[in-house]
C-alpha positions in Angstrom: 163.0 124.9 228.1 165.2 122.7 230.6 166.0 119.3 228.9 163.8 117.1 230.4 163.0 113.3 230.5 159.4 112.1 230.2 159.1 108.5 232.0 155.5 106.7 230.9 154.3 104.0 233.1 151.5 101.6 232.4 149.8 98.8 231.3 149.3 98.2 227.4 145.7 100.3 226.6 146.3 102.7 229.8 146.3 105.7 227.0 150.4 106.9 227.2 150.4 106.9 223.7 147.2 109.2 223.5 149.1 111.2 226.6 152.1 111.4 224.4 150.6 112.9 221.2 148.0 114.8 223.1 149.9 116.5 225.3 154.4 116.0 224.7 154.4 115.4 221.0 155.4 119.0 220.3 157.8 119.4 222.5 159.5 115.6 223.0 161.4 113.0 221.2 159.4 109.6 221.8 161.4 106.4 222.3 159.1 104.0 221.9 159.7 99.9 221.2 157.0 99.1 219.1 158.3 102.0 216.7 161.4 100.9 217.2 161.2 97.5 217.4 164.7 96.8 219.3 166.6 97.8 222.4 169.4 98.7 220.8 167.4 101.0 218.2 166.3 102.5 221.9 169.2 103.3 222.9 170.7 104.7 219.8 167.8 107.2 219.7 168.4 107.6 224.1 172.1 108.7 223.2 171.4 111.0 220.0 168.5 113.1 222.8 171.8 113.5 225.3 174.1 114.0 223.5 172.1 117.0 221.1 170.3 117.9 224.6 166.6 116.6 223.5 163.9 116.3 225.7 162.5 113.1 224.9 159.8 111.2 226.4 159.9 107.0 227.0 156.5 105.6 225.8 156.5 101.9 227.1 155.2 100.0 229.9 157.6 100.6 232.2 156.6 98.8 235.4 159.3 98.1 236.8 161.7 100.6 239.0 163.8 97.6 237.5 163.0 98.8 233.9 163.4 102.6 235.1 166.3 102.3 236.0 167.7 101.9 232.7 166.5 106.0 231.8 167.8 107.5 234.6 171.1 107.5 235.4 172.3 109.0 232.3 170.2 111.2 232.4 170.4 112.4 235.4 174.6 112.9 234.7 173.3 114.8 231.5 171.5 117.0 233.7 168.2 116.4 233.0 165.0 117.1 234.7 163.0 113.1 235.2 159.7 113.3 235.3 157.1 110.5 235.9 153.7 110.0 234.9 152.1 106.4 236.2 148.7 105.3 234.2 146.4 104.2 237.0 145.5 100.4 235.7 141.8 100.6 235.1 142.2 96.6 233.6 138.7 96.5 232.1 139.0 100.4 230.0 142.5 99.1 229.3 141.2 95.5 228.0 138.5 97.3 226.0 140.9 99.6 224.5 143.3 96.7 223.5 140.2 95.2 222.0 139.5 97.9 220.0 143.1 97.7 218.1 144.0 96.3 214.8 146.6 94.6 214.1 150.2 94.9 215.8 148.5 97.5 217.4 146.9 94.6 219.7 148.6 92.2 222.0 147.1 89.5 223.6 145.0 89.8 226.8 147.5 88.1 229.2 150.2 90.4 227.8 148.1 93.2 229.9 147.2 91.2 233.3 151.2 90.1 232.9 152.1 93.5 232.3 150.1 94.7 235.4 150.8 91.9 237.6 154.1 93.2 237.6 153.3 96.9 237.6 155.0 98.8 240.5 154.0 102.2 241.8 156.7 104.9 240.7 159.3 106.3 244.1 160.7 109.3 243.9 163.7 108.2 245.5 164.3 106.6 241.5 165.7 109.6 240.8 162.5 111.3 239.1 162.1 115.0 240.4 158.1 115.3 239.9 155.5 112.3 239.8 152.3 112.6 238.5 149.3 110.2 238.5 146.8 109.7 235.3 143.6 108.3 235.1 142.0 108.2 231.5 138.2 108.0 231.6 138.4 108.1 227.9 137.0 111.3 227.7 139.8 113.5 229.1 143.4 112.4 231.2 143.1 114.2 234.7 146.7 114.4 236.2 147.2 114.9 239.9 150.6 115.8 242.0 151.7 111.7 242.9 152.4 113.2 246.4 148.5 113.7 246.4 148.5 110.6 244.7 150.7 108.3 246.5 148.1 107.6 249.5 145.6 105.7 247.8 146.0 101.8 247.9 146.6 99.6 245.1 142.5 99.2 245.0 142.2 102.8 244.0 144.3 102.4 240.8 
């Protein structure tokens, strides 16, 4: 299997972690700030994956180009294929899913609105080799190639 970096992008409650556990857990190391707690620990895990040639997935909100840029150059330099999954921000669903969370897993609604406001759809020119749009209707997550999805308007997300 090729060395691959997957970057998940979307607001809290959009289904990124569920997607990781359902589709990526067996082949990708999970890099997640909620579990690692600090950027330093995150960086150490990323460096370990790069040094050992392990495929890994960044399971954070990654809402802006600048947020995603912290991961792409080093992975590219190490010969990784970069794949992005953009989770369509269906706000009512995200808020409802978040409300069902308990403890530290639940974030204030304002955090979701804030992330949504900063959310920038990704572009291949960021260094991605492939991009996909994910829609989560709670029954299934549909995945479509970004090339087909990027012609949608922001209202479609």
